[in-house]
N, C-alpha and C positions, 0 to 999 in steps of 0.2 A: 504494500500500500504506500502511496506517495505521502511523504511527510509534509510537503509543501501544500498539497491539496486540503489537508486538514485545517489549516489556518484560515479564519474568516478574513474578509477584506473589509476594512472600515470605510464607511462612506463619509467624506468630509462635508463641511457646510457648503451650501451652494451647488451641490451635485445631486441630480435626480437620477434614479435608476428605474427603468421600466422593463420588467421581466415578462416576456410573452413565451408561449410554447415554442421551443426551438430557437429562440434568439433572446439577446439581452441588449438594451440600448442604454447608454450612459450619456447624460447631458450635463455640461458644466459651463463655467465662464469662458473657457478656451475653445469649446466646440462640442461636437456630438459624434459619438462612435457607436457602431453596431457590430455585434459578433454573433454568428450562428453557433448554436449549441447542439451537439449531437451526443448521444449515448449517456451523458450525465445530466443531472437536473440541478437547477440553481434556485435558491430561495433567499428571501430577504428577511432577516430576523434582527430586531433590536438595533437598527442602524448599521447592520453589517450584512455583507453578501456571503452566503455559505454555499459551497459546491458539494453536492451529495452524489456519491457513486451508487447508482440504482442496483446494479447486479454485480456483486463482488466476484463472481466466477467468470464474468465476461472479460476476456483478455484486453480487448480494445478499450472498454470503459476504464479498466484498471490503468492502462497506459496514458489515457487522455485526461484523467482526473486532475493531476497536478498541472498539466499544460493549460487547461481551461481556467484554473484558478490564477495562474500567472498572467494569462491574457486579460482576464477581468481586472486584476490589480494594475496592470499597465494602462488599461483604459481609464480607470478611475484616477490614477496619477496624472495621466496625459490631459484629461479635461479640466483638472484642478490646477496643476502646476505647469505641465508641459515638459518637453524634452529638448535638449540642446546637444548638438555635436559640432565639434570644431575640426576642420581639416587644415593641415599645414602643407604648403607647397614648397618643397626643398629642391633647389636647383637654380643655377645662374639663368637669369632672364625669365623665370617663371612668374607669371602675373595673373591676378584674378580681379575682375570688375563685374559689377552687376548693374543692370538697368531694369528695375521692377523685378519681374520673375525670370529674367534672362540672365544666366551666368555665363560670362565670357572668360575662357581660360586660355592663356598663352603658355604652352607646355613644351616648347622647343620643336614643334612640328612645323611644316611649311605653312600651316594655316591655324587660326585660332579655333578652338572648339566652343561653340555656342550651344548651351543647353537650356531648354525651356523647363522650368521647374513647376510642379503641381501647385495649385492655389493654396493648399493646406500648409505649405512650407514657406517660412519667411527666411530670406537670405540676407546676410550682411558680409561685406568683404572689407578687410583691413590690410593696408599696405603701409608699413612704416619703414623709414630708411634704416638700413642695417639689419633688418629682421625679415624673416620669411613671411610671404603673404599668407593670410589666414582667411578661410571661408567659414562663417558661422551659420549653421542651419538650425532653425527652431520650428517645432511642430507639436501638435497634440497627439499625433498618431505615430507611435514608436516604430511600428512595422514599416510604414511608408518612409519614414525618416532614414531607417537603416538601409532600405533598398536604394534610395537616392544617393546616400553616402557611398554605398558600395559601387554604384554606377560611376560616380565622379572619381572614386579611387581607381577604378579599372582603366581609366584613361592613361595613367602613368603609375603603376604600382611601384612601391619603393624597392630599389635594387640593393643587394647586399654589399656591393663593393664600395661605392661612394655614398650611398644613402640617399640618392636623388629619387624624387617621385612625390606622390601625394600620400601623406600619412595622417593619422589622427593625432591631435595634440596630446602629448604624453605617451604615445606609443613608442616602444623601444624596438628599433630595427636591428636584427642580429647581423653583425658585420662579419665579412670574410676577409682573409688576407689576400692580397693580389698575387701576381706571379712572382715567384722567387727566382733570382738570377742564378 
């Protein structure tokens, strides 16, 4: 049995939860998120959301029990506080700018990469002299934010010899020694 699935999810002030058969909708000051629920059931008790495994012998329900609890906890945190990820562009001549929802990246290719971001994601770029450019992405949807960050990172993954590429702020790149003479 999942240990994570047993813990209830607290509902903070300003967040409303609507539990329907087969889905759960969480609405808060930052936005609204909906998640389909299969195999397990969800209940609201005393200002908390509780995930209940209906059939303990069902292997699928057993495996998804903790996953749904984590997804619901991320939804509640997202609509109340939001999520932020920062990407750092390491390399000579690497630049990032944005105009509204368009992110323009200069990553050493013959052309700039222009990426249209979803409306749920807010983007900020910071370029200071002597420091690497930083792209800050903010959203209430953790899954969408992770997908967009992974897409941006895939344009130039950090390489292990010089450490150039797009990496998360605070991420440690495992470095390799170059050719020995």
